[in-house]
C-alpha positions, 0 to 999 in steps of 0.5 A: 908286556906292561910292567905292573911292579918293579923292585929296585935295590930292595935292602932290608935288615933286622937289628937285633941284640945278637947282631944285624941280620942281612935279610934282603940284600939289594934285589932287583926284579919286575913283574908284568901284568898277568904274570905269575912269579915263583920265588923259591929257596930254603928257609931264611933265604929272604923269600918272605921278607922281601914280600913283607917289605913290599907290603909294608909289614916289616916290624919296625924295630927291629926291622928296617928297609934300608934302601930301594924302591918298589914302584907300583902303578907309578908310586913308590910303595916304600914312600907312602904314608901308613894311611896311603899304604893301607888303602893299597893293601887289600884293594890293589895288592893282597896277600895270603899268609902261610898259616890261616889259623894265625892270620884269621882273627879267632874272635871274629866270624869269617863273614865279619872279616871278609865284609870288613875289607869290602866295606872299607875299600869298596864302600859297600853296605852291610847287606851288599858286603855280606852277599858278596862275601857269600859269593866269594866263599862259594867261588872258592868251594865252601858249601852252604856259603851264606850260612858259613859266614857266621862261623868262627875260624876254629869251626873251619878245617885247615883247607877251608880256612885257607880257602876263606883266606883266599876269598878274603884276599880276592874280595876287592879284585886286587891286581897283584896277589902275593901267596906266602907258602899258603899250602905248607900246613895242609896235607897233599890232597888239600894242597893240590885242591888249593893250587888248582883253585888259585890257578883257576881264579888267577886265569879268570880274574887276570891278576898277577901273582907272586907265589912263594914256596920251597917246592919246585914242583908246585912252582913248575906247574904254576909260575911263568917265571921263577926266581931262586933266592939264597942268603937274601940274594937272587941267584937265578931268574928266568922263565920256568922252562929255562931255569928248570931245563937249563939250570945254571946256578949250583944252588938251583941245581942242588935244589933240583937234585934233592927232589925225588923223581918218579922217572928215577926210582931207586936212585939216591937223592943228593942233598945240598951239603952243609948248612944255610949261611949265618945271616948275621955275617955279610958275605964278602964273596959268593954266599953259597961258596962253602957248599958249592961243588964248582967254586973257584978262587974268585968266588971267595972274594967277589960276590957275582952280580946277576947277569944274562947266562952264557949261550942262553935267553936274554931273560935268563939271569944267573949270579955265578962266576962259573959255567956249571955245564963245563966246570970241574967239580970238587967236594964242598969245603967246610970253610973258605980257607979249606976250599981255597987250598983245595982249589989251588992244589987242583990247579983250578 
């Protein structure tokens, strides 16, 4: 398979009055042509920041991309000028944001916002752009598309606004579509319709996609590869079947155990104990150790690199010092000192 984009050592920080926020910490991954990558994790794990970094949309200041490269079709996106990057955005890489109401300009018609990209990137006339915009709205399931071009965003329902955002993102036939939790603000029925629509358009257009979500169920039905993030690090990555059926990181296991399952009715859900880490504190060891049921001494001092799992496929990677299939469990500690004492007393 041909690699479309490769991210190397991407590091993004936010320098605030309260301190430096270590948002993304040297992550590495690649996405192939036609591949759908699912990115999952709690709020604050770095999912959205890494995508905004790729798109050149990090507000500077306070944000800053400290290191790394994003190679896309032979060019490093992080080294492009603002004008060069503007030519890439929309035409070659498009993004759907979480809240369509704040992403669409409330004082411009939906048609105006779609035709602007068509005229800018494809050089269409006003008439050609309007006809194409009507085709796009019809393609994403908006009835009476030609007439709806003159409507403003507030005249669309939440689901229709998200469909309009998808139409806008696909207007120039991008090779890569980044969707940042695009169904979060929608009800369950509309969510299912939007996901089915995106799957159909992806297969029809043959584009690559990065789908960011906290919903493992959505990722399982949509993605080819899944990437689990925690505290700005990638902690597990691999084919969806490998990561879901042969989970190797305690955090991924915790995400799975906290989900309700139709085949386990009446059983209690198992939440991940503790709170997400303070991103202003750079971890010295594994960032998940205060919440981990499998941690050992080395976990408190050494942050493990992402490497192939033991007895697994070559593409299945995990950042963990232990094999959770055989490692003994203990109660998660409130802090590293308590954890170390408990582990030592248990002889682990």
